[in-house]
Backbone as CSV, one residue per row, in Angstrom:
resi,resn,N_x,N_y,N_z,CA_x,CA_y,CA_z,C_x,C_y,C_z
1,UNK,-33.618,93.123,300.755,-35.165,93.140,300.174,-35.917,92.313,301.338
2,UNK,-35.147,90.996,302.156,-35.365,89.931,302.826,-36.518,91.149,304.305
3,UNK,-35.981,92.177,304.335,-36.710,92.713,305.864,-38.062,93.438,305.126
4,UNK,-38.324,93.975,303.927,-39.155,94.536,303.627,-40.106,93.206,303.132
5,UNK,-39.522,92.241,302.628,-40.666,91.094,302.558,-40.950,90.799,303.661
6,UNK,-40.586,90.676,304.714,-40.995,90.492,305.736,-42.001,91.395,306.166
7,UNK,-41.778,92.439,306.086,-42.683,93.757,306.820,-43.743,93.389,306.065
8,UNK,-43.879,93.286,304.382,-45.021,93.122,303.447,-45.990,91.885,303.582
9,UNK,-45.614,90.457,304.293,-46.038,89.788,305.029,-46.748,89.724,306.110
10,UNK,-46.397,90.331,307.223,-46.808,90.792,308.543,-47.988,91.818,308.157
11,UNK,-47.869,92.644,307.119,-48.756,93.577,306.889,-50.039,92.538,306.450
12,UNK,-49.990,91.870,305.408,-51.116,91.012,304.919,-51.606,90.188,306.077
13,UNK,-50.831,89.645,307.006,-51.272,89.003,307.919,-52.561,89.782,309.077
14,UNK,-51.603,90.701,309.370,-52.027,91.327,310.160,-53.577,91.870,310.057
15,UNK,-53.449,92.593,308.262,-54.697,93.103,307.951,-54.218,94.225,308.085
16,UNK,-53.565,95.459,308.185,-53.310,96.537,308.835,-51.705,97.185,309.164
17,UNK,-51.506,98.576,308.553,-49.972,98.368,308.601,-49.976,98.524,310.586
18,UNK,-51.226,98.976,310.754,-50.907,99.498,312.550,-50.556,98.310,313.720
19,UNK,-51.372,97.490,312.974,-51.132,96.254,314.011,-49.877,95.133,313.404
20,UNK,-49.869,95.347,312.091,-48.142,95.423,311.877,-47.048,95.528,312.453
21,UNK,-47.237,96.917,312.339,-46.230,97.854,313.283,-46.522,97.489,315.000
22,UNK,-47.658,97.296,315.746,-47.141,96.298,316.496,-46.584,95.224,317.316
23,UNK,-46.926,94.131,315.937,-46.366,93.095,316.230,-44.731,92.869,315.621
24,UNK,-44.250,93.793,314.990,-42.556,93.662,314.317,-42.425,95.057,315.447
25,UNK,-43.213,95.476,316.406,-42.280,96.340,317.541,-41.581,97.637,316.640
26,UNK,-42.213,97.848,315.889,-42.041,99.178,314.413,-42.864,100.318,314.663
27,UNK,-42.327,101.330,313.561,-43.667,102.419,314.030,-44.122,102.009,312.520
28,UNK,-45.321,102.547,312.583,-46.278,102.835,311.190,-45.836,102.882,309.609
29,UNK,-45.283,104.073,310.210,-44.349,104.840,308.861,-43.158,104.552,308.586
30,UNK,-42.345,104.034,309.184,-41.264,102.742,308.578,-42.189,101.495,307.899
31,UNK,-42.836,100.789,308.259,-43.397,99.471,307.890,-44.142,100.437,306.441
32,UNK,-44.853,101.301,306.478,-45.090,101.978,305.119,-44.229,102.216,303.972
33,UNK,-43.263,102.756,304.630,-41.925,103.062,303.862,-41.288,101.736,302.933
34,UNK,-41.189,100.903,303.795,-40.436,100.122,303.294,-41.355,98.597,302.433
35,UNK,-42.884,98.985,302.793,-43.691,98.643,301.390,-43.306,99.256,300.410
36,UNK,-43.437,100.350,300.436,-43.292,101.167,299.098,-42.199,101.071,298.709
37,UNK,-40.910,101.184,299.276,-39.546,100.711,298.748,-39.755,99.234,297.864
38,UNK,-40.761,98.267,298.589,-40.561,97.064,298.132,-41.280,96.627,296.593
39,UNK,-42.529,97.536,296.432,-43.329,97.628,295.531,-42.201,98.812,294.622
40,UNK,-41.285,99.724,294.749,-40.315,100.214,293.589,-39.487,99.011,292.757
41,UNK,-38.662,98.130,294.105,-38.106,97.509,293.434,-38.443,96.524,292.549
42,UNK,-39.568,95.820,292.875,-40.407,94.588,291.835,-40.875,95.183,290.869
43,UNK,-41.225,96.879,290.921,-41.843,97.525,290.033,-43.522,97.257,289.717
44,UNK,-43.823,96.577,291.093,-45.452,96.080,290.558,-46.023,96.538,292.190
45,UNK,-47.324,96.790,291.873,-48.000,97.209,293.070,-48.693,95.924,293.702
46,UNK,-48.666,95.613,294.765,-48.968,94.599,295.730,-50.169,94.516,296.457
47,UNK,-50.217,96.007,297.402,-51.813,96.410,297.619,-52.629,97.679,297.393
48,UNK,-53.364,97.254,297.384,-54.125,98.350,297.319,-54.839,98.881,298.624
49,UNK,-54.274,100.615,298.453,-54.842,100.739,299.899,-55.999,101.801,299.870
50,UNK,-57.011,101.960,300.487,-57.652,102.684,300.753,-57.817,103.242,302.319
51,UNK,-58.776,104.001,302.804,-58.916,104.594,303.678,-59.109,103.804,305.124
52,UNK,-60.129,102.518,304.250,-60.597,101.924,305.013,-60.177,99.899,305.084
53,UNK,-59.783,100.072,304.142,-59.112,98.602,304.207,-57.908,98.309,303.210
54,UNK,-57.241,97.468,303.101,-56.189,97.189,302.276,-56.570,96.270,301.374
55,UNK,-56.434,95.714,300.493,-56.692,94.338,299.871,-55.643,93.834,298.604
56,UNK,-55.275,93.035,298.615,-54.023,92.331,297.627,-54.648,92.358,296.175
57,UNK,-53.165,92.866,295.377,-53.663,93.069,293.947,-53.369,91.594,293.444
58,UNK,-53.693,91.135,292.098,-53.437,89.943,291.533,-51.811,89.502,291.889
59,UNK,-50.762,90.706,291.780,-49.026,90.408,291.536,-48.864,90.115,293.106
60,UNK,-50.259,90.983,294.124,-49.469,90.992,295.361,-49.672,89.317,296.063
61,UNK,-51.175,88.891,295.440,-51.333,87.824,296.007,-50.523,86.591,295.909
62,UNK,-49.603,86.461,294.628,-48.936,85.556,294.264,-47.315,85.707,294.578
63,UNK,-47.416,86.986,295.147,-46.081,87.209,295.691,-46.017,87.145,297.262
64,UNK,-47.064,86.870,297.777,-47.495,86.375,299.352,-47.558,85.286,299.400
65,UNK,-48.299,84.278,298.697,-48.125,83.039,298.627,-47.188,82.270,298.821
66,UNK,-45.827,82.958,297.840,-44.511,82.757,297.329,-43.874,83.067,298.808
67,UNK,-43.985,83.918,299.217,-42.700,84.230,300.316,-43.224,84.046,301.616
68,UNK,-44.620,84.032,301.972,-45.393,83.314,303.202,-44.095,81.855,303.364
69,UNK,-44.747,81.204,302.592,-43.859,80.131,302.716,-42.577,79.703,302.785
70,UNK,-42.037,80.402,301.854,-40.124,80.813,301.988,-40.106,81.487,303.397
71,UNK,-40.624,82.651,303.960,-40.169,83.175,305.153,-40.227,82.030,306.298
72,UNK,-41.393,80.944,306.195,-41.868,80.283,307.694,-40.393,79.090,307.481
73,UNK,-40.245,78.592,306.268,-38.892,77.963,305.999,-37.228,78.882,306.484
74,UNK,-37.352,80.201,306.340,-36.260,80.531,306.506,-36.407,80.584,308.161
75,UNK,-37.614,80.937,308.824,-37.789,80.751,310.129,-37.318,79.863,311.091
76,UNK,-38.115,78.330,310.365,-37.494,77.457,310.444,-36.026,76.763,310.878
77,UNK,-35.499,77.042,309.771,-34.218,76.930,309.559,-33.569,77.549,310.788
78,UNK,-33.688,78.709,311.179,-32.774,79.516,312.024,-33.190,79.058,313.355
79,UNK,-34.823,79.084,313.677,-34.920,78.671,314.756,-34.342,76.973,315.356
80,UNK,-34.075,75.835,314.202,-33.604,74.769,314.407,-31.962,75.077,314.633
81,UNK,-31.503,75.754,314.099,-30.098,75.960,314.163,-29.922,76.456,315.471
82,UNK,-30.611,77.371,315.624,-30.067,78.236,317.444,-30.870,76.921,318.331
83,UNK,-31.705,76.195,318.214,-31.872,75.547,319.106,-31.027,74.132,319.259
84,UNK,-29.863,74.050,318.471,-28.948,73.309,318.545,-28.417,73.716,320.267
85,UNK,-28.136,74.581,320.828,-27.019,74.777,321.866,-27.864,75.868,322.696
86,UNK,-29.278,76.207,321.977,-29.804,77.264,323.146,-31.635,76.427,323.343
87,UNK,-31.954,76.747,324.465,-33.339,76.190,324.958,-34.487,76.964,323.834
88,UNK,-35.617,76.176,323.750,-37.098,76.789,322.843,-37.161,77.917,323.203
89,UNK,-37.173,78.902,322.346,-37.642,80.385,322.519,-38.642,80.488,321.831
90,UNK,-39.237,82.168,321.685,-39.981,82.443,320.784,-41.294,82.330,321.043
91,UNK,-42.064,83.054,320.322,-43.581,82.657,320.127,-44.098,81.686,319.231
92,UNK,-44.941,80.602,320.162,-45.454,79.630,319.881,-47.038,79.842,319.714
93,UNK,-48.003,79.612,318.175,-49.124,79.822,317.603,-49.250,78.343,317.928
94,UNK,-50.465,78.175,318.525,-50.921,76.913,318.493,-52.443,77.303,318.623
95,UNK,-53.551,76.382,317.541,-54.740,76.176,317.170,-55.527,75.005,318.322
96,UNK,-56.563,75.304,318.614,-57.127,74.519,320.061,-58.586,74.402,319.434
97,UNK,-59.551,73.114,319.446,-60.501,73.075,319.412,-61.153,73.762,320.504
98,UNK,-62.151,74.278,320.661,-62.774,74.659,321.661,-62.779,74.397,322.892
99,UNK,-63.629,73.087,323.009,-63.906,72.638,324.173,-62.934,71.788,324.915
100,UNK,-62.285,71.114,323.788,-60.630,70.136,324.268,-59.856,70.797,324.592
101,UNK,-59.654,72.055,324.047,-58.617,72.979,324.191,-59.164,73.709,325.669
102,UNK,-59.870,74.592,326.079,-60.434,74.865,327.257,-59.908,73.887,328.217
103,UNK,-60.346,72.834,327.981,-60.547,71.419,329.178,-59.369,70.687,329.684
104,UNK,-58.526,70.542,328.411,-57.086,69.475,328.653,-56.195,70.138,328.171
105,UNK,-55.573,71.591,327.483,-54.825,71.969,327.143,-54.269,73.263,327.784
106,UNK,-55.528,73.607,328.278,-55.322,75.523,328.494,-54.693,75.370,329.902
107,UNK,-54.943,74.377,331.061,-54.684,74.047,332.339,-53.144,73.413,332.188
108,UNK,-52.883,72.828,331.478,-51.203,72.418,330.991,-50.540,73.544,330.913
109,UNK,-50.825,74.523,330.222,-49.990,75.403,330.049,-48.919,76.248,330.927
110,UNK,-49.638,76.734,332.037,-48.506,77.142,333.412,-47.141,76.089,333.499
111,UNK,-47.544,75.437,333.843,-46.253,73.748,333.719,-45.595,74.109,332.464
112,UNK,-45.547,73.967,331.519,-45.170,74.226,329.794,-44.487,75.462,330.122
113,UNK,-44.753,76.487,330.657,-44.244,78.031,330.662,-43.435,77.971,331.746
114,UNK,-42.969,77.243,333.134,-42.443,77.100,333.795,-41.072,75.892,333.583
115,UNK,-41.594,75.172,332.721,-40.575,74.471,332.048,-39.526,74.881,331.104
116,UNK,-40.432,75.612,330.448,-39.770,76.746,328.514,-39.894,78.331,329.035
117,UNK,-39.408,78.860,330.319,-39.459,80.277,330.287,-39.324,81.229,328.851
118,UNK,-38.824,80.755,327.984,-38.280,81.705,326.968,-39.250,81.254,325.993
119,UNK,-40.121,80.730,326.327,-41.142,80.408,324.842,-42.411,81.397,324.941
120,UNK,-42.992,82.075,324.396,-44.425,82.965,324.511,-45.490,82.005,323.904
121,UNK,-46.448,81.965,324.315,-47.795,80.832,324.060,-48.819,81.884,323.773
122,UNK,-49.467,81.906,322.725,-50.100,82.361,321.981,-51.488,81.261,321.565
123,UNK,-52.670,80.668,322.355,-53.735,80.093,321.876,-54.580,80.803,321.541
124,UNK,-55.031,79.748,319.922,-56.152,80.408,319.271,-57.327,79.138,319.401
125,UNK,-58.632,79.818,319.847,-59.419,78.975,320.397,-60.683,78.733,319.125
126,UNK,-60.381,77.586,318.107,-61.654,77.590,316.998,-61.882,76.293,316.848
127,UNK,-63.177,75.728,316.659,-63.613,74.791,316.450,-63.759,74.281,314.959
128,UNK,-63.309,75.007,313.700,-63.213,75.359,312.600,-61.912,74.457,312.035
129,UNK,-61.718,73.877,311.123,-60.618,73.241,311.015,-59.575,74.226,309.768
130,UNK,-58.558,74.669,310.651,-57.763,76.007,309.739,-56.638,75.530,309.004
131,UNK,-56.284,76.305,308.141,-55.184,75.864,307.455,-53.903,76.706,308.490
132,UNK,-53.187,75.217,308.822,-52.217,75.276,309.623,-51.075,76.257,309.262
133,UNK,-50.577,76.212,308.058,-49.567,76.876,307.288,-50.305,78.526,307.425
134,UNK,-51.092,78.744,306.383,-51.026,80.783,305.895,-51.120,81.228,307.149
135,UNK,-51.643,80.998,308.123,-52.150,81.940,309.315,-50.714,81.889,310.592
136,UNK,-49.813,80.895,309.953,-48.888,80.785,310.682,-48.300,80.035,312.302
137,UNK,-49.899,78.933,312.279,-49.543,78.091,313.422,-48.507,77.043,313.195
138,UNK,-48.216,77.275,314.771,-46.919,76.151,314.753,-47.266,74.875,314.917
139,UNK,-48.832,75.087,316.146,-49.665,73.674,315.789,-50.871,73.860,316.044
140,UNK,-51.428,72.582,315.677,-53.031,72.898,315.575,-53.444,71.739,316.333
141,UNK,-54.111,71.344,316.915,-54.697,70.270,317.624,-56.000,69.681,317.044
142,UNK,-55.991,68.614,316.670,-57.462,68.255,315.713,-57.655,67.153,316.455
143,UNK,-58.943,66.494,316.039,-59.890,65.585,316.655,-60.621,64.738,315.485
144,UNK,-60.423,63.585,315.422,-61.165,62.584,314.045,-59.915,62.932,312.716
145,UNK,-60.347,62.059,311.394,-59.848,61.594,310.431,-59.083,63.480,309.820
146,UNK,-57.485,62.741,309.888,-56.847,64.063,308.986,-56.814,63.664,307.530
147,UNK,-56.930,64.793,307.363,-57.420,65.195,305.575,-56.141,65.497,304.641
148,UNK,-55.482,66.143,305.410,-54.292,67.106,304.768,-52.962,66.202,304.866
149,UNK,-52.721,65.992,303.994,-51.174,64.743,303.635,-50.475,65.681,303.859
150,UNK,-50.196,66.782,303.498,-48.974,67.515,303.720,-48.362,68.106,304.617
151,UNK,-49.465,67.689,305.947,-49.127,67.760,307.546,-48.398,66.925,308.331
152,UNK,-47.663,66.656,308.922,-47.178,65.979,309.283,-47.873,65.954,310.773
153,UNK,-48.167,64.799,311.995,-49.103,64.602,313.280,-48.386,63.807,314.076
154,UNK,-48.983,64.043,315.317,-48.620,63.293,316.622,-49.309,62.997,317.080
155,UNK,-49.963,61.711,317.279,-50.852,61.403,318.146,-50.937,61.524,319.637
156,UNK,-51.804,62.049,320.058,-52.098,62.170,321.418,-52.763,61.558,322.163
157,UNK,-53.668,61.149,322.138,-54.349,60.163,322.471,-56.176,59.657,321.781
158,UNK,-56.978,59.195,322.428,-58.180,59.042,321.286,-59.541,59.260,322.983
159,UNK,-60.503,59.471,321.828,-62.077,59.754,322.611,-62.982,58.959,321.929
160,UNK,-64.145,58.969,322.698,-64.904,58.669,321.346,-66.655,59.364,322.321
161,UNK,-67.711,58.994,321.781,-68.883,59.944,322.159,-69.476,58.659,322.925
162,UNK,-70.120,59.253,323.756,-71.321,58.614,324.988,-72.611,59.581,325.360
163,UNK,-73.973,58.435,324.246,-75.216,59.240,325.367,-75.044,59.348,326.449
164,UNK,-75.536,60.482,326.602,-75.923,60.884,328.304,-76.805,61.602,328.693
165,UNK,-77.678,61.439,329.973,-78.397,62.119,330.586,-78.480,62.582,331.760
166,UNK,-79.103,63.554,332.173,-79.372,63.732,333.941,-80.699,63.361,334.322
167,UNK,-79.788,62.900,335.640,-80.850,62.153,336.874,-82.195,62.912,336.593
168,UNK,-82.304,63.945,336.757,-83.424,64.929,336.430,-84.148,64.095,335.474
169,UNK,-83.494,64.633,334.186,-84.475,63.989,332.663,-85.048,63.046,332.885
170,UNK,-84.200,61.681,333.217,-84.558,60.588,333.138,-86.061,60.099,334.315
171,UNK,-85.526,60.767,335.570,-86.891,60.478,335.990,-88.219,61.098,335.531
172,UNK,-88.015,62.631,334.691,-89.316,63.345,334.284,-89.672,62.932,332.930
173,UNK,-88.822,62.496,332.338,-88.903,61.505,330.811,-89.057,59.747,330.909
174,UNK,-88.289,59.538,331.327,-88.257,58.012,331.640,-86.776,57.732,330.741
175,UNK,-86.328,56.406,330.772,-85.082,56.027,330.519,-85.273,55.051,329.447
176,UNK,-84.395,55.627,328.085,-84.230,54.766,326.871,-83.849,53.268,326.936
177,UNK,-84.348,52.626,326.581,-83.863,51.168,327.089,-83.113,50.621,325.906
178,UNK,-82.950,51.417,324.644,-82.207,51.380,323.321,-82.329,52.630,322.688
179,UNK,-80.967,52.741,322.091,-80.908,54.107,320.680,-82.343,54.001,319.975
180,UNK,-82.982,53.017,319.353,-84.397,53.331,318.719,-85.272,53.620,319.841
181,UNK,-85.349,53.842,321.294,-85.989,54.731,322.335,-86.078,56.447,322.254
182,UNK,-84.568,56.594,321.726,-84.742,58.086,321.246,-85.366,58.134,320.485
183,UNK,-85.868,58.239,319.699,-86.682,59.097,318.691,-88.014,59.414,319.723
184,UNK,-88.354,58.903,320.652,-89.400,59.483,321.736,-88.655,60.931,322.702
185,UNK,-87.826,60.867,322.402,-86.781,62.085,324.194,-86.648,63.192,322.769
186,UNK,-86.408,64.318,323.671,-85.794,65.506,323.363,-84.124,65.024,323.070
187,UNK,-83.236,65.807,322.079,-82.208,65.188,321.853,-81.346,66.726,321.558
188,UNK,-80.443,66.508,321.824,-79.337,68.425,321.644,-78.605,67.449,321.188
189,UNK,-77.891,68.073,319.799,-77.159,67.667,318.845,-76.150,69.188,318.489
190,UNK,-74.477,68.531,318.558,-73.712,69.276,318.403,-73.788,69.784,316.741
191,UNK,-73.004,71.229,316.647,-72.601,71.875,315.245,-73.803,71.883,314.412
192,UNK,-73.348,72.508,313.222,-74.750,72.465,312.206,-75.326,71.309,311.390
193,UNK,-75.860,70.827,312.415,-76.322,69.348,311.555,-77.718,69.634,311.063
194,UNK,-77.997,69.218,310.213,-79.443,69.352,309.864,-80.576,68.722,310.114
195,UNK,-81.788,69.392,310.390,-82.976,69.104,311.671,-82.816,67.308,312.217
196,UNK,-82.625,66.347,310.655,-82.395,64.679,310.636,-80.953,64.408,310.771
197,UNK,-80.992,64.031,311.987,-79.150,63.563,312.385,-79.382,61.516,312.784
198,UNK,-78.353,61.105,312.820,-77.986,59.207,312.663,-77.487,59.498,313.422
199,UNK,-77.521,58.580,314.316,-76.464,58.050,315.331,-75.991,57.009,315.557
200,UNK,-74.812,56.150,315.271,-74.379,54.866,315.053,-73.781,54.237,316.255
201,UNK,-73.918,53.373,316.348,-73.455,52.588,317.433,-72.659,51.161,317.292
202,UNK,-72.097,50.370,317.839,-71.419,49.066,317.421,-71.560,48.369,319.539
203,UNK,-72.430,46.889,318.841,-72.938,46.212,320.165,-71.580,45.845,320.708
204,UNK,-71.412,44.839,321.559,-70.122,43.717,321.921,-69.866,43.331,320.593
205,UNK,-70.397,42.460,320.027,-69.996,41.717,318.269,-69.705,42.155,317.286
206,UNK,-69.229,43.842,317.791,-69.370,44.450,316.593,-70.560,44.723,315.625
207,UNK,-71.325,44.592,315.942,-72.781,44.424,315.330,-73.161,46.285,315.201
208,UNK,-73.697,47.090,313.544,-74.031,48.384,313.972,-75.577,48.666,314.066
209,UNK,-75.373,49.536,315.285,-77.234,50.117,315.221,-77.149,51.444,315.039
210,UNK,-77.880,51.663,314.303,-78.040,53.222,314.161,-79.698,53.655,314.057
211,UNK,-79.819,55.256,314.240,-81.155,55.382,314.696,-81.065,57.196,314.462
212,UNK,-81.768,57.565,313.440,-82.368,58.647,312.944,-83.145,59.556,313.572
213,UNK,-82.915,60.901,314.266,-83.740,61.401,315.205,-83.553,62.628,314.815
214,UNK,-84.033,64.040,315.085,-84.710,65.051,315.323,-84.135,65.839,316.172
215,UNK,-82.842,66.935,316.508,-82.841,67.893,317.212,-83.523,68.693,317.666
216,UNK,-83.758,68.815,318.741,-84.522,70.015,319.428,-84.005,70.810,319.951
217,UNK,-82.338,70.786,320.240,-81.591,71.883,320.518,-80.164,71.431,319.562
218,UNK,-79.948,72.471,319.020,-78.197,72.728,317.891,-77.900,73.708,318.512
219,UNK,-76.464,73.090,318.662,-75.275,74.315,319.206,-74.036,73.674,318.571
220,UNK,-73.087,74.953,318.175,-71.826,74.795,317.827,-70.592,74.554,318.795
221,UNK,-70.729,74.639,319.906,-70.222,74.216,321.223,-70.524,72.949,321.879
222,UNK,-69.622,72.099,322.011,-70.280,71.165,322.642,-69.952,71.302,324.272
223,UNK,-69.414,72.076,324.669,-69.272,72.363,326.280,-70.745,73.075,327.000
224,UNK,-71.362,74.035,325.447,-73.136,74.347,325.977,-73.677,73.123,325.601
225,UNK,-73.838,72.173,324.884,-74.453,70.854,324.677,-74.528,70.404,326.007
226,UNK,-73.846,69.893,326.706,-73.139,69.547,328.041,-73.884,70.009,329.308
227,UNK,-73.832,71.353,329.309,-75.007,72.050,329.978,-76.241,71.998,329.822
228,UNK,-77.077,72.159,328.575,-78.345,71.480,328.575,-78.248,70.777,329.019
229,UNK,-77.451,69.446,328.873,-77.708,67.918,329.525,-77.777,67.942,330.651
230,UNK,-76.862,68.622,331.330,-76.816,68.797,332.851,-77.987,69.672,333.295
231,UNK,-78.766,70.553,332.821,-79.595,70.969,333.417,-81.100,70.215,333.250
232,UNK,-80.822,69.021,332.605,-82.329,67.770,332.685,-82.727,68.702,331.363
233,UNK,-82.607,69.397,330.537,-83.027,69.506,328.821,-83.051,68.786,328.020
234,UNK,-82.057,67.831,328.102,-82.035,66.665,327.061,-81.273,65.484,326.903
235,UNK,-80.953,65.214,326.049,-80.131,64.142,325.826,-79.331,63.997,325.028
236,UNK,-78.036,63.895,325.078,-77.286,64.587,323.898,-76.062,62.887,323.766
237,UNK,-75.389,63.039,322.612,-74.084,62.554,322.387,-73.074,63.162,322.276
238,UNK,-71.921,62.824,323.656,-71.027,63.917,323.816,-69.857,63.542,323.984
239,UNK,-68.699,64.066,323.438,-67.472,63.499,323.668,-66.858,63.146,325.199
240,UNK,-66.420,61.864,325.208,-65.565,61.511,326.891,-64.468,62.516,327.149
241,UNK,-64.349,63.526,326.289,-62.964,64.274,326.951,-63.914,65.176,328.011
242,UNK,-65.004,65.408,327.463,-66.516,66.540,328.374,-66.502,65.347,329.856
243,UNK,-66.486,63.862,329.626,-68.006,63.181,330.691,-66.968,62.878,331.990
244,UNK,-65.629,62.955,332.187,-64.902,62.140,332.677,-65.438,62.425,334.907
245,UNK,-65.762,63.550,335.212,-66.189,64.120,336.463,-67.499,64.074,336.967
246,UNK,-68.410,64.301,335.647,-69.895,64.019,335.531,-70.239,62.291,335.650
247,UNK,-69.557,61.751,335.060,-69.734,60.109,335.101,-69.471,59.862,336.334
248,UNK,-68.562,60.268,336.869,-67.652,59.468,338.500,-69.142,60.363,339.578
249,UNK,-69.301,61.295,339.330,-70.270,62.089,340.287,-71.425,61.681,340.457
250,UNK,-72.101,60.972,339.196,-73.502,60.681,338.882,-74.426,61.545,338.395
251,UNK,-73.535,62.916,338.085,-74.106,63.847,337.660,-74.990,64.053,336.122
252,UNK,-74.238,62.856,335.475,-74.700,62.263,333.595,-74.578,61.376,333.792
253,UNK,-75.589,60.309,333.428,-75.173,58.838,333.346,-75.132,58.342,331.504
254,UNK,-74.620,57.332,331.668,-74.045,56.952,330.267,-75.241,56.007,329.898
255,UNK,-76.071,56.247,328.949,-77.342,55.495,328.870,-77.140,54.353,328.264
256,UNK,-76.442,53.817,327.653,-75.637,52.634,326.654,-74.118,52.387,326.971
257,UNK,-73.866,52.267,328.353,-72.568,51.553,328.132,-72.044,50.278,327.539
258,UNK,-73.220,49.328,327.115,-72.991,48.266,326.682,-72.428,48.512,324.696
259,UNK,-72.823,49.446,324.379,-72.724,50.148,323.249,-71.386,50.910,322.962
260,UNK,-70.835,51.158,321.921,-69.873,51.975,321.707,-70.192,52.625,320.569
261,UNK,-69.453,54.015,320.011,-69.492,54.650,318.832,-68.045,54.677,318.405
262,UNK,-67.903,55.249,317.067,-66.278,55.283,316.737,-65.571,56.123,317.572
263,UNK,-64.604,55.772,317.691,-63.582,56.299,318.314,-62.895,57.091,317.565
264,UNK,-62.277,58.448,317.657,-61.677,59.568,317.617,-60.516,59.705,317.725
265,UNK,-59.676,59.911,316.891,-57.890,59.769,317.460,-57.618,61.671,317.722
266,UNK,-56.822,61.872,318.895,-56.656,63.364,319.050,-55.324,63.213,318.684
267,UNK,-55.015,64.015,317.856,-53.693,64.928,316.822,-52.872,65.958,317.342
268,UNK,-51.589,66.048,317.580,-51.289,67.652,317.327,-50.724,67.439,315.717
269,UNK,-50.690,68.487,315.213,-50.740,68.546,313.504,-49.992,69.617,313.462
270,UNK,-48.971,69.839,312.402,-47.775,71.012,312.273,-47.187,70.464,310.549
271,UNK,-46.784,71.930,310.275,-46.451,71.671,309.175,-45.105,70.741,308.950
272,UNK,-45.320,70.073,307.744,-44.129,69.015,307.220,-42.579,69.738,307.052
273,UNK,-41.893,70.153,308.302,-40.937,70.364,307.715,-39.456,69.662,308.205
274,UNK,-38.355,69.757,307.150,-37.252,68.943,307.595,-36.707,69.759,308.781
275,UNK,-36.416,71.161,309.498,-36.297,71.501,310.469,-37.546,71.745,311.455
276,UNK,-37.780,71.463,312.563,-38.937,71.377,313.444,-37.855,72.569,314.048
277,UNK,-38.504,73.461,314.640,-38.521,74.462,315.541,-38.327,74.244,316.717
278,UNK,-37.457,74.264,317.826,-37.068,73.502,319.021,-38.286,73.971,320.161
279,UNK,-39.216,75.201,319.719,-40.095,75.244,320.851,-41.811,74.490,320.118
280,UNK,-41.258,74.094,319.073,-42.805,73.119,318.963,-42.374,71.848,319.082
281,UNK,-41.517,71.266,318.888,-40.561,70.119,319.409,-40.768,69.566,320.877
282,UNK,-40.633,70.975,321.671,-40.970,70.755,322.953,-42.491,71.126,323.633
283,UNK,-43.320,71.450,322.403,-44.496,71.472,323.294,-45.472,70.433,323.008
284,UNK,-45.072,69.434,321.634,-45.925,68.528,321.610,-44.894,67.010,322.506
285,UNK,-43.887,67.472,322.644,-43.494,66.552,323.521,-44.013,66.458,324.936
286,UNK,-44.064,67.800,325.159,-44.708,67.603,326.386,-46.365,67.699,326.233
287,UNK,-47.214,67.638,325.534,-48.566,67.590,325.324,-48.429,65.674,325.311
288,UNK,-47.838,65.141,324.514,-47.607,63.787,324.797,-47.705,62.780,326.202
289,UNK,-46.764,63.584,326.673,-46.487,63.170,328.106,-47.490,63.431,329.128
290,UNK,-48.027,64.753,329.355,-49.377,64.946,329.657,-50.191,64.003,329.966
291,UNK,-50.952,64.346,328.220,-52.076,63.304,328.092,-51.944,61.893,327.857
292,UNK,-50.714,61.219,328.482,-49.953,59.626,327.800,-51.306,58.969,328.848
293,UNK,-52.117,59.787,330.355,-52.893,59.267,330.804,-54.395,59.933,331.032
294,UNK,-54.984,60.231,329.706,-56.091,60.642,329.614,-56.683,60.773,330.908
295,UNK,-57.389,62.119,331.353,-58.215,62.059,332.437,-59.883,62.061,332.680
296,UNK,-59.728,61.613,331.029,-61.067,61.578,330.635,-61.479,60.257,330.848
297,UNK,-60.765,59.350,330.791,-60.916,58.053,330.433,-60.980,57.047,331.876
298,UNK,-62.438,57.511,332.130,-63.049,56.881,333.246,-63.944,56.270,333.233
299,UNK,-64.346,55.231,334.157,-65.156,54.205,334.174,-66.552,54.878,335.074
300,UNK,-67.905,54.348,334.689,-68.660,54.778,335.470,-69.486,53.578,335.895
301,UNK,-69.968,53.476,337.162,-71.153,52.290,337.362,-72.525,52.902,338.057
302,UNK,-72.643,53.979,338.142,-73.588,54.314,338.133,-75.120,54.038,337.405
303,UNK,-76.003,53.387,338.672,-77.260,52.984,338.459,-78.350,54.090,337.624
304,UNK,-78.829,53.678,336.455,-79.953,54.127,335.864,-80.786,54.346,336.480
305,UNK,-81.444,55.164,337.213,-82.827,55.225,337.428,-83.598,54.581,336.644
306,UNK,-84.639,53.840,337.455,-86.150,53.144,336.896,-87.512,53.771,337.321
């Protein structure tokens, strides 16, 4: 029955018999037959089938929740046993924030693949906090506070936010001397924030300063925000992992170097398991070593235009 259960979970996760058959390297008719056999053995219908879509029945939903967790445990145990005498192998599913993943993780993948040629890497870029366990991700990179205590995590580094502008913007609109001056400037803001937003800073003595602003531009992608700032369109508070080269070259200027924003830790998050697959362990260790000296932690001595 294990093979039938594995096929059922694959169909639910893939959303169709055809995609499940492709992922399992099997025929659609075989997958459909095995699911019908499983339903007969259980005496219940697990899936509602129409010409357009599949949907879980109530029994199917409960069965899927239990089986997906159990199969993950079985797969993890098999991987762990194999890893005792074998290299890391198999498909590694990684979830990453869009901008950080593209800039700082994707460039590392060729070296990882060269070191671990039996691992096939699948990267999913998504700024939402997805469920690591349910979609079957092996590792998820997250920035900021961790809320799910059922997950294990490895800290990879830290980042902060800096308020930056392009020299062209400052030449045209002037240089804000303090955060309070930002109310007179065009501001670009990340994600789906309300029209009113608040930026908080700390001075060298740890005293907080905050300013409420109205965003002229809002985007759910921080790379897009940076491009708008580079083009002289606005001022923005941008993650430090996007700013290393631009600050060094002077194409962007840190407006308030004497102030700091709250630091945010960067984590590799993974399901808490007694047995960690060798492929997962190898990838996390690889990232930890590669990011030990974060490339975005650079200083900037660029003089502000007056």
